[in-house]
C-alpha positions as CSV (number, residue, x, y, z in Angstrom):
1,M,13.9,-11.4,31.0
2,D,17.2,-13.0,31.7
3,N,19.5,-11.2,34.2
4,G,17.7,-8.0,33.2
5,Y,18.1,-8.5,29.4
6,P,15.0,-9.0,27.2
7,Q,15.0,-12.4,25.4
8,T,12.4,-11.4,22.8
9,T,10.4,-8.3,21.7
10,D,8.3,-10.1,19.1
11,P,4.7,-9.0,19.6
12,K,3.3,-12.3,18.4
13,I,5.1,-14.1,21.2
14,L,4.5,-11.5,23.9
15,Q,0.7,-11.3,23.3
16,D,0.3,-14.9,24.4
17,F,1.7,-13.9,27.9
18,I,0.5,-10.3,28.4
19,K,-3.2,-10.2,29.3
20,T,-5.5,-7.3,30.1
21,E,-6.5,-8.8,33.4
22,S,-4.1,-10.4,35.9
23,H,-6.3,-13.4,36.6
24,Q,-6.2,-14.3,32.9
25,L,-2.5,-14.8,33.1
26,V,-2.3,-17.1,36.1
27,K,-5.1,-19.4,37.2
28,K,-2.9,-22.1,38.6
29,N,0.7,-22.3,39.5
30,E,1.1,-25.4,37.3
31,Q,-0.4,-23.6,34.3
32,N,1.9,-20.6,34.9
33,D,5.0,-22.9,35.1
34,Q,3.9,-24.4,31.7
35,N,3.6,-21.0,30.1
36,L,7.0,-19.8,31.4
37,S,8.6,-23.0,30.2
38,K,7.0,-22.6,26.8
39,F,8.1,-18.9,26.7
40,A,11.7,-19.8,27.6
41,T,11.9,-22.4,24.9
42,M,10.6,-20.0,22.3
43,S,12.8,-17.1,23.3
44,T,16.0,-19.1,23.2
45,S,15.0,-21.0,20.0
46,S,16.8,-20.2,16.8
47,I,13.3,-19.4,15.4
48,P,11.6,-17.5,18.3
49,W,8.9,-16.1,16.2
50,R,7.3,-19.5,15.5
51,P,6.4,-22.1,18.1
52,E,6.5,-25.8,17.5
53,G,3.4,-27.8,16.7
54,I,1.4,-25.4,14.5
55,K,-1.3,-27.3,12.5
56,H,-3.6,-26.1,9.7
57,K,-6.2,-28.1,7.8
58,K,-5.4,-26.2,4.6
59,N,-1.8,-25.3,4.1
60,E,-1.8,-21.9,2.4
61,I,0.1,-18.7,2.3
62,Y,-1.1,-15.4,0.9
63,L,1.1,-12.6,-0.4
64,D,-0.4,-9.2,-1.0
65,V,1.9,-6.8,-2.9
66,Y,0.9,-3.2,-2.2
67,E,2.5,-0.3,-4.1
68,K,1.7,3.2,-2.9
69,L,2.4,5.9,-5.5
70,N,3.6,9.3,-4.3
71,M,3.5,11.8,-7.2
72,L,3.5,15.5,-7.7
73,I,2.3,16.8,-11.1
74,S,2.6,20.2,-12.7
75,K,-0.4,22.1,-14.1
76,Q,0.9,21.2,-17.5
77,G,0.7,17.5,-16.6
78,N,4.4,16.9,-16.2
79,V,5.8,14.7,-13.4
80,I,7.8,16.8,-10.9
81,E,8.5,14.0,-8.3
82,A,7.5,10.3,-8.2
83,E,8.3,7.3,-6.0
84,I,6.8,4.0,-5.1
85,I,6.6,2.8,-1.5
86,G,6.0,-1.0,-1.6
87,T,5.1,-3.6,1.0
88,V,4.6,-7.3,0.7
89,I,2.2,-8.5,3.4
90,A,2.2,-12.3,4.0
91,N,-0.5,-14.3,5.7
92,S,0.9,-17.7,6.6
93,M,-1.4,-20.6,7.4
94,L,1.2,-23.4,7.1
95,S,1.7,-26.4,9.4
96,G,5.0,-27.4,11.1
97,M,8.2,-25.5,10.4
98,P,8.0,-24.7,6.7
99,D,11.1,-23.3,4.9
100,C,10.0,-20.8,2.2
101,R,12.0,-19.4,-0.8
102,L,10.6,-16.4,-2.6
103,G,11.7,-15.5,-6.0
104,I,11.0,-12.0,-7.4
105,N,12.1,-10.1,-10.5
106,D,15.2,-8.6,-8.8
107,K,17.5,-7.1,-11.4
108,E,20.6,-7.6,-9.2
109,Y,19.8,-11.3,-8.7
110,Y,19.6,-12.1,-12.4
111,E,22.7,-10.0,-13.2
112,S,24.9,-11.6,-10.5
113,S,23.7,-15.2,-11.2
114,G,23.9,-14.9,-14.9
115,I,20.5,-16.5,-15.3
116,N,18.5,-15.4,-18.3
117,S,15.1,-13.9,-17.3
118,N,12.1,-13.6,-19.5
119,G,10.3,-10.3,-18.5
120,K,11.1,-7.1,-16.8
121,N,13.5,-6.9,-13.8
122,I,13.6,-4.0,-11.4
123,S,16.2,-2.4,-9.1
124,F,15.0,-2.1,-5.5
125,E,16.1,0.6,-3.0
126,D,15.9,0.5,0.8
127,M,14.7,-3.0,1.0
128,K,13.8,-4.1,4.5
129,F,12.8,-7.5,5.7
130,H,11.0,-9.2,8.6
131,Q,13.3,-10.8,11.1
132,C,12.4,-14.2,9.8
133,V,14.3,-13.6,6.5
134,R,17.8,-15.0,6.5
135,L,19.7,-11.8,5.7
136,S,23.1,-13.5,5.0
137,K,21.3,-15.6,2.3
138,F,19.9,-12.5,0.7
139,E,23.2,-10.5,0.9
140,N,25.3,-13.3,-0.6
141,E,22.9,-14.8,-3.1
142,R,19.9,-12.4,-3.4
143,I,17.6,-15.2,-2.3
144,I,14.7,-14.5,0.1
145,A,14.6,-17.5,2.4
146,F,12.5,-17.6,5.6
147,V,10.5,-19.7,8.1
148,P,7.4,-17.5,8.4
149,P,5.6,-16.6,11.6
150,D,2.0,-17.9,11.9
151,G,-0.6,-15.4,10.6
152,E,-0.2,-12.0,9.0
153,F,3.1,-10.0,9.0
154,E,5.0,-7.6,6.8
155,L,7.6,-9.7,4.9
156,I,9.2,-6.9,2.8
157,S,9.2,-3.2,2.4
158,Y,10.9,-1.3,-0.4
159,R,11.2,2.1,-2.2
160,I,11.7,2.7,-5.9
161,P,12.1,6.1,-7.6
162,V,10.1,5.9,-10.8
163,Q,9.9,7.8,-14.1
164,I,6.5,7.2,-15.5
165,R,3.5,9.0,-16.9
166,P,0.9,10.0,-14.3
167,L,-1.7,7.4,-13.8
168,F,-4.3,10.2,-13.8
169,N,-4.3,13.7,-15.2
170,V,-6.8,16.3,-14.1
171,D,-7.1,19.6,-16.0
172,V,-9.1,22.5,-14.5
173,I,-10.4,25.6,-16.2
174,I,-11.6,28.4,-14.0
175,N,-13.9,31.2,-15.2
176,Q,-14.3,34.2,-12.9
177,Q,-15.7,36.7,-15.4
178,F,-18.4,37.7,-12.9
179,T,-17.9,39.0,-9.4
180,N,-20.9,37.1,-8.0
181,K,-20.1,33.6,-9.3
182,I,-17.3,31.2,-10.4
183,E,-17.4,28.4,-13.0
184,I,-15.0,25.5,-12.6
185,M,-14.7,22.8,-15.3
186,A,-12.6,19.7,-14.8
187,K,-11.4,17.0,-17.1
188,A,-10.1,13.7,-15.6
189,R,-8.2,11.2,-17.7
190,S,-6.7,7.8,-16.9
191,N,-3.4,6.9,-18.6
192,F,-3.1,3.2,-17.6
193,K,-4.1,0.3,-19.9
194,E,-7.7,-0.2,-20.9
195,K,-7.8,-3.7,-19.4
196,S,-7.2,-2.3,-15.9
197,S,-9.7,-0.5,-13.8
198,A,-9.4,1.8,-10.7
199,S,-11.9,1.6,-7.9
200,D,-13.0,4.1,-5.2
201,V,-11.5,7.1,-7.1
202,I,-11.9,10.5,-5.5
203,I,-10.8,13.8,-6.9
204,Y,-10.7,16.8,-4.5
205,I,-10.6,20.1,-6.5
206,P,-10.1,23.3,-4.3
207,I,-12.6,26.1,-4.6
208,P,-12.9,29.6,-3.0
209,E,-13.4,29.6,0.7
210,D,-16.6,31.7,0.4
211,A,-18.2,29.7,-2.4
212,Q,-21.8,28.7,-1.9
213,K,-24.9,27.3,-3.6
214,P,-23.1,24.8,-5.9
215,E,-24.6,23.4,-9.1
216,F,-22.9,20.3,-10.8
217,N,-23.1,18.7,-14.2
218,C,-21.3,15.3,-14.3
219,Q,-20.7,13.3,-17.4
220,F,-19.7,10.4,-15.2
221,G,-19.4,9.9,-11.5
222,K,-20.9,12.0,-8.7
223,A,-19.8,15.5,-7.6
224,I,-20.6,17.1,-4.2
225,Y,-19.5,20.2,-2.3
226,A,-17.1,18.9,0.5
227,T,-17.4,21.9,2.8
228,E,-14.9,20.6,5.4
229,K,-12.2,20.5,2.7
230,E,-13.3,23.6,0.8
231,A,-13.3,21.5,-2.3
232,I,-15.4,19.7,-5.0
233,K,-15.4,16.0,-4.2
234,W,-15.7,14.2,-7.6
235,E,-16.0,10.4,-7.0
236,F,-16.2,7.3,-9.1
237,K,-16.9,3.7,-8.1
238,T,-14.8,2.6,-11.0
239,F,-12.6,4.4,-13.5
240,E,-11.4,2.3,-16.4
241,G,-8.1,2.7,-18.2
242,E,-7.8,5.1,-21.1
243,R,-11.0,7.0,-20.2
244,E,-11.7,10.7,-20.0
245,Y,-14.6,12.4,-18.2
246,V,-15.7,16.0,-17.8
247,M,-17.4,17.7,-14.8
248,S,-18.6,21.3,-14.7
249,S,-19.8,23.3,-11.7
250,T,-21.0,26.8,-10.8
251,F,-20.8,28.5,-7.4
252,K,-22.3,31.7,-6.1
253,L,-19.9,34.2,-4.5
254,P,-20.7,37.0,-2.0
255,T,-20.7,40.5,-3.4
256,V,-18.0,41.5,-0.8
257,E,-14.9,39.5,-1.7
258,S,-13.2,37.7,1.2
259,V,-9.5,38.3,1.8
260,G,-8.5,34.8,1.0
261,R,-10.9,34.2,-1.9
262,N,-8.2,33.4,-4.5
263,N,-5.9,31.4,-2.2
264,F,-7.6,28.2,-3.4
265,K,-5.5,28.4,-6.6
266,Q,-2.4,27.8,-4.6
267,K,-3.7,24.5,-3.3
268,P,-3.2,21.2,-5.2
269,I,-5.8,18.8,-6.6
270,V,-5.6,15.7,-4.5
271,M,-6.6,12.2,-5.6
272,E,-7.4,8.9,-4.0
273,F,-7.6,5.6,-5.8
274,E,-6.9,1.8,-5.9
275,I,-6.0,-0.3,-8.9
276,P,-6.2,-4.1,-8.2
277,Y,-4.1,-6.6,-10.1
278,Y,-1.7,-3.8,-11.1
279,T,1.8,-2.6,-10.1
280,V,3.4,0.5,-11.3
281,T,6.9,-0.9,-11.0
282,G,6.2,-4.3,-12.6
283,F,7.0,-6.1,-9.3
284,Q,6.4,-9.8,-9.9
285,V,6.6,-12.9,-7.7
286,R,8.3,-15.4,-9.9
287,Y,7.9,-18.3,-7.5
288,L,7.3,-19.3,-3.9
289,K,8.6,-22.7,-2.9
290,I,7.5,-24.2,0.4
291,E,9.2,-27.2,2.0
292,D,8.3,-29.0,5.3
293,K,9.7,-32.3,6.6
294,S,6.2,-33.8,6.6
295,G,6.1,-33.3,2.9
296,Y,2.5,-31.8,2.7
297,N,1.2,-30.1,-0.3
298,S,0.8,-26.3,0.0
299,Q,-0.8,-23.6,-2.0
300,P,0.6,-20.0,-2.4
301,W,-1.6,-17.1,-3.5
302,V,-0.4,-13.7,-4.8
303,R,-2.4,-10.5,-5.2
304,Y,-1.2,-7.1,-6.5
305,V,-2.7,-3.7,-5.7
306,T,-1.6,-0.1,-6.5
307,R,-2.9,2.7,-4.3
308,N,-2.4,6.4,-4.0
309,G,0.1,7.9,-1.6
310,E,0.4,11.7,-1.8
311,Y,-0.9,12.1,-5.3
312,Q,-1.2,15.8,-6.1
313,I,-1.7,18.0,-9.2
314,R,-0.8,21.7,-9.0
315,M,-3.4,24.2,-10.2
316,N,-0.9,27.0,-11.1
């Protein structure tokens, strides 16, 4: 604080000075004075999120690009709504005061600069940056330049409306010819390329609230009755691209029909999944240049992952 005004709110800085027990903060007046002096220097520095003197044996920075797909699909398999919520998580283990420049396939950058680009470029919406990014540089030149904090932080977040085919389709056929049982057959199909593979895939298919004594027959994967969700839980450790699998099930029903027995048809099928080394939008890191006055060699690493957001398929 300076005359009642906070000098910084950065949690990475504050956590060094706020401890769970008071004796941890101050053991000696001399140590306390050193801490306060360090804090004052950092808070008034032009780069308050990064202290001087950071050293690492290996100078590396990791970028994880996560794209979360929100999608609503009709019973006929048509996309009603779809958007991508993306984040770029950086984990910096770089010495000194490195100056980084990140190049991505930003359509506006290539159009404004007149540079020819080989490959797909994309238009971003609602881009937000960590405070370390020099916003004026981005606004004027569409260049992402920054001196990173040490450790993990969210570098970029963005949103992109998309017009794509569903990554997965699930068709459900319900047979209620008999009053004392119901038969549900499901067919799941992946629409992404064969070379990609989804992991930890779960499909929740709603069933009547009074269904009981389930029997399952799975061509692939494993199906169980998830009572807490009133749904079939059909799960796969891996689900490769351009594959189709079938599951059939039978449930007993009480002779006396419950009031809400058929309400399950109004609920959507819900999916969970993760596809490594894959992005829906085609987001691509073109380069990551790192410069430090000491001139050390550094190694950047990039990983791409697509995950489900609210991924739902209507049953009627």
